[in-house]
Structure formats: structure tokens, C-alpha cells
C-alpha positions, 0 to 999 in steps of 0.5 A: 354143165353147158354155159349156154344150155343150162336153164334154171327155170327148167331145172327147178320145174323138173325137180319140183315135179319129181318131188311131187311125184316121188317124195315120201314123207318120213315124218308125221308132219304135213308137207308143202313143196314150193318152188323158190328161184334157187331151190325147191323147199319142202316145209314140214308143218304142224297144223300148217305152222312151219316147224322146219324146212329143207331146201333141195338144190338142183346141181349140174355136174361140172368137172372132177376133184382130186378123188376123181369124184364129181364137182357141181354147179349149183344156184347160190342160196342167198345169205339172208334170213328165212323170211327175207330170203323168200321175199327176195326169191319172189322178186327174182322169179320174174328175172331168171337172168339174175340167178347166180351159179357157183362151183361146189365140191360136197363129195370132196369135203365128205371124202376128206372127213371120211378118210380122217375119221377112218384113221382117228375116230376122235375126229368125228367126236371132236366135230360133234362136241364143237357143234354141240357148243355152237348150238348151245351158244345160238340158243343162248343168244341167236345173234351169235350164229356160227356156221357148223360147216365152218367150225367143222373145217377148222377141226378138219385142219387140226386133224390134217396137221396132226392125224394122231391127236386126242380128242382132249388136245383137239378140243383144247386147241379149238377153243384156245384159238377161238379169237383167231378162228373169228377172223374172216377169210382164212379158209378157202372153198375147195371148189373156188379158192376166190371164195371163203367159207368163213367170209360171213364172220366179217358181219359180226360186230366187235360186241358179238365177237367179244361175247363169243370169246367170253363164252369160250373163256367160261368153257376153258375155265370149267375145263381147268376146274373139271373134277374126275367124276364131273358131268362133262356136258356141263362144260358145254353149257353157255355162260359168259365170263367177263374178266375183271381186268385185262391183267386177269390171265389163265393158263390157257392164255399161254396154251397150257392145258390142264388134265388131271388123272388121279389114277396116275401116282408118282413119288419124288425122291430127293437128297439135299447136297451141301453147297459151298458156304452152307452147313451140312444137313 
């Protein structure tokens, strides 16, 4: 990274040239490589209808993290829908000075996750279950688009605070704390502490927040009623539970988990002692 030498136009042209010469399509889809103002996009087509795409971003090495791994400067991807973003990129192509460069530390995030998972395999399993719920939520209502990276960092924090916790405890804690998770600007970016990876939450309306909490309520109610031989995946199917009133409460509101295992049995032995003023039994 050199402030006066970096040239986004040249970086993108070089990247596009390399991809056109070297990219090998691992799918049966047709591909189309196109240059945006901040990235190169590879579109995967079926009869020339776009099925999905990948944005390839050029990066300049810029410093090191605490693991002595490279950190980078990358063009900032505009936070708009796919169609609006393409339109915006087209507008910016004529004015390269409008490009934004931001710090990023992907290797640092990977190193933290790798170390946590080596210590406790439940970390990765918890992340996958949370992402599955997030994906089901989005399929149910596309306006409820939580970011996978955000939720992964929430789970990361839980396992950093308690490295030995079980998958049940981590899942329970995550969903119990959904109302707090849905408050923006709590998790600073590793590379730039003036930015927050959960800042997008500020765009959610009160109605959207409420629907996510209702989906959370439904999951935790299903978890409370789970029987030993039930299909666990049914818990992650999305429904919205509307409480009959503000006075309706559940054990999970008090952060009290329920997990019953019929394999464990116990007996209670007791003896009634005479109390002053009562007849002996």
C-alpha cells in the first residue's frame, strides 16, 4: 500500500486480465467476467440468466495483525442491493477519485475462528446452526436479512468468554440474547475500531426487529418442548410466535434453560420430622 501510488483502475484491469486468462470454471454454468468500479464480478449463468455471482476484490497489503499476518486495504463494496449496486458502480466508473479504500483483516478473523475450533469443536457446529436459522429466516421473509459474519462474531465472543461451553449452552445463550444482539454498533471491526460490523442493524425497522424476536420466541418454545426423539431440525423451521400479552412469560425470559434426558434417573428419600405443636406422623 502506497497512498500516492495505488491506482484502482490499474488494479482492477490487472485482476480482470488475470481472471480472463486463468479462471477455470468448476461448474456447468456459463460464466461472464465483468469489471465494476470496486471489484471484478464473475456471474454464473443458466441459459444466460444469472443464477449466482462472486465478487473478486483486489487488495493491497497494508500492515500486520497480532498474529503477524498481513492486513489489507480493499475497495469498499457499496452496501446496496445487487441491481442498485451495479447502477452505482456504472456511475462511479468515470470518476476513480470517488473510490473508497478501507482497512480489513480477514486473516485475523480466520485465525481466531481456527484456534477456537481446535480447542472446542462445538464452536463450528454452533456457527453452522445459527447460520442455518438465519438462512431459513431470510427465506421466510427476505426483509429480515441478518448478516452471517455478524452472527458468527457474536458466537465467537461467547466461546472466547467461555471456551469450554457446550453447543446447547451456546445456542441457548445466542437466542436468548437476540434482543440485545439486534442493537447496532456493538462489535468493532478488527482492522478499524471506528467501524462496526453490526452497523447495518440501524436500518431495521421496529416491525422487522419484532418479527425476528417472534421467530426467536418460536424457536425457544420449540426447544422447551423438545422430546428426546424429536427431529432437531424442526426447531430451526421459521414461525412467528405472537405473545398474547406482555404478561405472557417463559422460562427462557429468565435465562432458565430446559434440557431433559430420560437416561438420567434419580430417587428422593425423605423423612417427615415432627414440628412443635404438630402431632407426630
